[in-house]
C-alpha positions as CSV (number, residue, x, y, z in Angstrom):
1,X,114.8,72.7,38.2
2,X,113.1,74.6,35.4
3,X,109.8,74.7,37.3
4,X,111.6,75.9,40.4
5,X,113.2,78.7,38.5
6,X,109.9,79.7,37.1
7,X,108.3,79.7,40.6
8,X,111.1,81.7,42.1
9,X,111.6,84.0,39.1
10,X,115.3,83.1,39.3
11,X,117.7,82.8,36.5
12,X,118.8,79.2,35.8
13,X,122.3,77.6,35.8
14,X,122.8,74.2,34.1
15,X,125.8,72.1,34.0
16,X,126.1,69.7,31.1
17,X,127.4,66.3,32.1
18,X,131.0,65.7,31.1
19,X,130.1,62.7,28.9
20,X,127.0,64.1,27.4
21,X,127.0,64.0,23.6
22,X,125.7,66.7,21.3
23,X,122.2,65.2,21.0
24,X,121.8,65.3,24.8
25,X,123.0,68.9,25.0
26,X,120.6,69.8,22.1
27,X,117.6,68.2,23.6
28,X,118.3,69.7,27.0
29,X,118.7,73.1,25.4
30,X,115.3,72.8,23.7
31,X,113.6,71.7,26.9
32,X,114.8,74.7,28.7
33,X,114.0,77.0,25.7
34,X,110.4,75.7,25.6
35,X,109.6,75.5,29.3
36,X,111.7,78.2,31.1
37,X,110.1,81.6,31.7
38,X,111.3,83.7,28.6
39,X,112.1,86.6,31.0
40,X,114.8,84.5,32.7
41,X,118.4,84.1,31.7
42,X,120.2,80.7,31.5
43,X,123.8,80.1,32.7
44,X,125.4,77.3,30.7
45,X,128.5,75.5,31.9
46,X,130.4,72.3,30.9
47,X,130.2,69.9,33.9
48,X,131.4,71.1,37.2
49,X,135.0,71.9,38.4
50,X,136.6,70.1,35.5
51,X,139.9,71.8,36.7
52,X,139.6,69.9,40.0
53,X,141.8,66.8,40.1
54,X,139.7,65.0,42.8
55,X,136.8,64.6,40.4
56,X,136.3,61.8,37.7
57,X,135.3,64.5,35.1
58,X,138.8,66.0,35.4
59,X,140.4,62.7,34.6
60,X,138.0,62.0,31.8
61,X,138.6,65.5,30.2
62,X,142.4,64.9,30.5
63,X,142.1,61.7,28.6
64,X,140.0,63.3,25.9
65,X,142.3,66.2,25.7
66,X,145.4,64.0,25.3
67,X,143.7,62.0,22.6
68,X,143.1,65.3,20.7
69,X,146.7,66.3,21.2
70,X,145.9,69.2,23.6
71,X,148.9,68.5,25.9
72,X,151.1,65.8,27.3
73,X,150.3,66.6,30.9
74,X,146.8,65.4,31.7
75,X,145.8,68.4,33.8
76,X,146.8,70.7,31.0
77,X,145.0,68.7,28.6
78,X,141.9,68.7,30.9
79,X,141.9,72.5,31.0
80,X,142.1,72.8,27.3
81,X,139.5,70.3,26.7
82,X,137.2,72.2,29.0
83,X,137.6,75.2,26.8
84,X,137.1,73.1,23.6
85,X,134.0,71.2,24.7
86,X,132.5,74.4,26.4
87,X,132.7,76.2,23.1
88,X,130.9,73.3,21.4
89,X,128.2,73.3,24.0
90,X,127.7,77.0,23.8
91,X,127.2,76.8,20.1
92,X,124.4,74.2,20.4
93,X,122.6,76.3,23.0
94,X,123.0,79.4,20.7
95,X,121.5,77.5,17.8
96,X,118.5,76.3,19.8
97,X,117.9,79.7,21.5
98,X,118.4,81.6,18.3
99,X,121.1,83.8,19.7
100,X,122.7,85.1,22.8
101,X,120.1,87.4,24.4
102,X,119.1,84.9,27.1
103,X,122.3,83.0,27.5
104,X,125.2,83.5,29.9
105,X,128.1,81.3,28.7
106,X,130.3,80.2,31.6
107,X,134.0,79.2,31.6
108,X,135.1,77.9,35.0
109,X,138.4,78.0,36.8
110,X,140.2,77.5,40.1
111,X,140.0,80.6,42.3
112,X,143.5,80.3,43.7
113,X,145.2,80.0,40.3
114,X,144.8,82.6,37.7
115,X,147.3,80.7,35.5
116,X,144.5,78.0,35.0
117,X,142.2,80.7,34.1
118,X,144.5,82.0,31.5
119,X,145.0,78.5,30.0
120,X,141.2,77.9,29.7
121,X,140.3,81.3,28.4
122,X,143.0,81.6,25.9
123,X,142.9,78.1,24.3
124,X,141.7,78.5,20.8
125,X,140.3,81.8,21.9
126,X,137.5,80.3,23.9
127,X,137.0,83.6,25.7
128,X,135.5,85.0,22.5
129,X,132.6,82.6,22.8
130,X,132.0,83.2,26.5
131,X,130.4,85.8,28.8
132,X,131.9,85.1,32.2
133,X,134.8,83.6,34.1
134,X,133.5,81.6,37.0
135,X,135.4,80.9,40.3
136,X,134.8,79.7,43.9
137,X,136.6,82.2,46.1
138,X,136.0,80.5,49.4
139,X,137.1,81.8,52.7
140,X,139.3,78.8,53.2
141,X,140.6,77.2,56.3
142,X,141.3,73.6,55.4
143,X,142.8,71.7,58.4
144,X,144.8,68.4,57.9
145,X,145.7,66.0,60.6
146,X,149.3,67.0,60.1
147,X,150.5,70.2,58.6
148,X,153.2,72.8,58.6
149,X,151.0,75.7,59.2
150,X,147.6,74.3,60.5
151,X,147.1,71.0,62.0
152,X,144.1,69.4,63.6
153,X,146.1,68.7,66.8
154,X,146.9,72.4,67.1
155,X,143.8,74.0,65.9
156,X,141.5,71.7,68.0
157,X,143.0,73.4,71.1
158,X,142.2,76.9,70.0
159,X,139.3,79.0,71.1
160,X,136.5,80.0,68.9
161,X,138.0,83.6,69.0
162,X,141.4,82.2,67.8
163,X,139.7,80.5,64.9
164,X,137.8,83.6,63.9
165,X,141.0,85.7,64.3
166,X,142.7,83.4,61.7
167,X,139.7,83.5,59.4
168,X,139.6,87.3,59.5
169,X,143.4,87.9,59.4
170,X,144.4,85.1,57.0
171,X,141.7,83.3,55.2
172,X,139.5,86.3,54.3
173,X,142.4,88.4,53.0
174,X,143.5,85.4,50.9
175,X,140.0,85.1,49.3
176,X,140.1,88.7,48.5
177,X,143.4,88.4,46.8
178,X,142.1,85.5,44.7
179,X,139.2,87.8,43.6
180,X,141.5,90.6,42.8
181,X,143.7,88.5,40.6
182,X,140.9,86.7,38.9
183,X,139.2,90.0,38.2
184,X,142.4,91.2,36.4
185,X,142.3,88.1,34.2
186,X,138.5,88.5,33.5
187,X,139.0,92.1,32.6
188,X,141.9,91.3,30.3
189,X,139.7,89.0,28.3
190,X,136.5,91.1,28.4
191,X,134.6,88.9,30.6
192,X,132.6,89.4,33.8
193,X,133.7,87.6,37.0
194,X,131.1,85.4,38.8
195,X,131.3,83.1,41.7
196,X,129.7,79.7,41.0
197,X,130.2,78.8,44.7
198,X,131.3,81.0,47.7
199,X,131.2,81.3,51.5
200,X,133.2,80.0,54.3
201,X,135.2,76.8,54.0
202,X,136.3,75.8,57.5
203,X,136.6,72.1,57.5
204,X,139.0,69.3,58.5
205,X,140.3,67.3,55.5
206,X,141.8,63.8,55.4
207,X,142.1,62.1,58.7
208,X,141.2,65.3,60.5
209,X,137.5,65.0,59.6
210,X,137.3,62.4,62.6
211,X,138.7,64.9,65.1
212,X,135.5,65.5,67.1
213,X,136.9,68.4,69.0
214,X,138.0,70.2,65.8
215,X,134.5,69.6,64.3
216,X,132.7,71.1,67.3
217,X,135.1,74.1,67.2
218,X,134.5,74.9,63.5
219,X,130.7,74.6,64.0
220,X,130.8,77.0,66.9
221,X,132.8,79.4,64.7
222,X,130.1,79.3,62.1
223,X,127.4,80.1,64.7
224,X,129.4,83.0,66.2
225,X,128.2,86.6,65.5
226,X,131.7,87.4,64.1
227,X,131.0,85.0,61.2
228,X,128.3,87.4,60.0
229,X,130.8,90.3,60.3
230,X,133.3,88.4,58.2
231,X,130.6,87.6,55.6
232,X,129.7,91.2,55.4
233,X,133.4,92.2,54.7
234,X,133.5,89.3,52.1
235,X,130.5,90.5,50.2
236,X,131.6,94.1,50.3
237,X,135.0,93.1,48.9
238,X,133.4,91.1,46.1
239,X,131.2,94.2,45.2
240,X,134.1,96.7,45.5
241,X,136.3,94.7,43.3
242,X,133.7,94.5,40.6
243,X,132.4,90.9,40.9
244,X,129.1,90.2,39.3
245,X,126.8,87.2,40.3
246,X,127.8,85.4,43.6
247,X,126.2,82.1,44.4
248,X,126.6,81.0,48.0
249,X,127.3,77.2,48.1
250,X,124.4,76.1,50.3
251,X,121.3,77.5,51.7
252,X,120.3,74.7,54.1
253,X,122.4,71.7,55.1
254,X,123.3,69.9,58.3
255,X,126.7,70.9,59.8
256,X,129.0,68.1,60.5
257,X,132.6,66.9,60.3
258,X,132.2,67.3,56.5
259,X,131.7,71.0,56.8
260,X,129.2,73.7,57.9
261,X,128.1,74.6,54.3
262,X,124.6,75.7,54.8
263,X,123.5,79.2,55.8
264,X,121.1,77.4,58.0
265,X,121.3,73.9,59.4
266,X,117.6,73.0,59.2
267,X,114.6,74.3,57.3
268,X,112.7,75.1,60.5
269,X,115.7,76.7,62.2
270,X,115.1,80.3,63.5
271,X,117.1,82.3,60.9
272,X,117.7,85.0,63.4
273,X,120.2,82.7,65.1
274,X,122.4,82.4,62.1
275,X,124.7,85.4,61.7
276,X,125.9,84.4,58.3
277,X,122.4,83.9,57.0
278,X,121.4,87.4,58.1
279,X,124.6,88.9,56.6
280,X,123.8,87.2,53.3
281,X,120.2,88.2,53.2
282,X,121.1,91.8,54.1
283,X,123.4,92.0,51.2
284,X,121.0,90.5,48.9
285,X,118.3,92.9,50.0
286,X,120.8,95.8,49.5
287,X,121.2,94.7,46.0
288,X,117.6,94.8,45.3
289,X,116.6,91.1,45.6
290,X,113.2,90.2,46.8
291,X,114.1,88.5,50.1
292,X,112.3,88.4,53.5
293,X,114.7,89.6,56.2
294,X,113.6,88.2,59.6
295,X,114.8,91.0,61.9
């Protein structure tokens, strides 16, 4: 990863494993200090989505937090342990780098829930030792086999236009509201707002992943020209609301029942056939990034 960042002249983002001890963190920081291009910055984060209850790192952090008396409820203990351990990790990196000039210290949270952000940032004044609040404000359309609002049985019979209408009229405004609320939290604590992941999130969940008709429909929506227009509105909203760095979740990845995460499906795909790829590169170029736009 260090070599890749050096070749691409791209800032690095490293997530320290949730069970890593101080010595591991220190040796990792030294390796990055010694080998990464000194012109590049380093984003440092404790694990990945520790707030997210589906991951083992959430359960582990909850257990550690409860042992330390950070809360009776395991999820609250996990949030607070995230703040506690993050600050410990930041201090080690600061010692090894001799200051803060090259470091961007990341406190992560759940995009849809500013309360979680408040809990993490405020615990023992963790925000005073951080630089950014990081969220993943996806354009979310999670479809379950059975649901009160969206169900696989209903959505699978929609047209592509109906799916995109829902995305544009419901999912996109929801993502923008998340950004607005989280920006208010970040501003209140004097931090920048960044997106550690972003993009569309059209996917069946649970038993709905096996609905082949639904999978084909969501893939078709991702290929549609309107998806590029939705991405453009999404990026414009992020910029207008004062968001800083935004990382799209995946550049290249096969689209399937598990989601259409990649901007492209294959490395040798004609990028001109992916509206969301073109929208992303247009925005990157507008911001001054050195990208090749195949138009």
